[in-house]
C-alpha positions, 0 to 999 in steps of 0.5 A, a space after each residue: 921400669 916402664 913406669 919409671 921410663 914414662 914418667 921420665 920421658 913425661 918429665 923431659 917432654 914438659 921440661 923441654 917445653 918450658 925451656 922453649 917457652 922460656 927462652 923465646 920469652 923471658 917476659 917475667 923478667 923484663 919490667 922496661 921497654 927499653 934501655 932509656 926506660 930502664 935507666 930512667 925507671 932506676 933513677 926515678 926510684 933512687 929519687 923517690 927514696 933518698 933515705 936509701 944510699 944507692 947508686 945506679 949501675 948498668 947491668 949485663 950478664 948471662 942468666 943461668 937462672 934455670 939454665 936459660 943462657 939468656 943474656 940480661 941487660 938493665 940496671 942495678 941499684 946497689 945499696 952501698 950503705 950496708 956494711 961488709 959485716 952485715 952481709 946475710 946469707 943470700 943477700 945478692 951482693 955486688 963485687 968486682 971480680 978481678 977478671 970479669 968486672 962487677 958481678 951480682 951473685 948471692 952470698 951463700 956460705 961465710 968462711 971462718 976468715 970472714 969471706 963469702 963464698 958466692 953463687 949465681 942462680 942456676 949456676 952449677 957451682 960456686 964463684 971462683 972468687 970469694 967475696 972480701 971487704 976489698 972487692 965488695 961494692 954493695 948489696 942489690 937493692 932493685 934491678 930493672 930489666 930492659 932485654 933478657 
C-alpha cells in the first residue's frame, strides 16, 4: 500500500508541475505573435490554396485540452465544401450551438438518425446538442492562434 501511495504522490507532483508549466505558457499552441498576424496568416493560407473552399472565421473559446482552462484566440479556416453526409468520426466540425454560437468540436458518434454526438478535447462529456444538417457549418481545416 505504501508503494501505491508513493507512486500516486509522484504522479500528482509531476502532473501539478506540468499543469503549472502548461497554464503559464501554452506556448506550443501559439503560432502567431498578434491578432493581426493570425488574421493575415489565415488569409494568406486561403489565398495560397484556392482549390480549398474555406472561410476564415474568428475563434475564441475556452480550451479544456488536458484541463488547462485557457482561453484561445485565433482564426479558424472552415472548409464548407464537405457535405454533411461525408463527415467522419473524429473530424473537427464547426456548428452553430443554439446558446453559444459557433463551436468547433470533434464528431465522436453518429446516431441512427444521422445526427452526431460531439465532444471538445478534454471535455468531461459530450456536448448538450447534436450536430445536424441544419446547424452544421463546415469542417475545421486549419487554425491560427494568437493568444492562449
